[in-house]
C-alpha angles and dihedrals in degrees: 000000000000091000091048092050091046091053091048091053095044097046101031091248127170110283097246097135095065095073092045092049091049091049092049092048091050091050092046095051091043090055090046092053091048091051091048090057089059093059120098112212122213093027121242108272092221091056092047091051090056093058117105113263091215133027139169132202132174092237103041099028124212121352125180143149132222110202112255094002112122113219138192116218125209139149121260126217091281091052093251119142112248128189120214126187114247 
């Protein structure tokens, strides 16, 4: 759609892209609102307790939690997520 709108502006074309852009935006935000209704915030404590306290992946690296220890998360030079105590 961006390309279509750009061509319309550059070459004084008929404004056909406006209606399509508006329809796509309406559908996008409608889907976003529907997905938001499916979220449970705050999460159920029983579900959170069942999550693994420590995990490791090749992409994100090591991830763990020490109870009660606040942590700051950031990416290292290899784009792996690292947790540092505050």
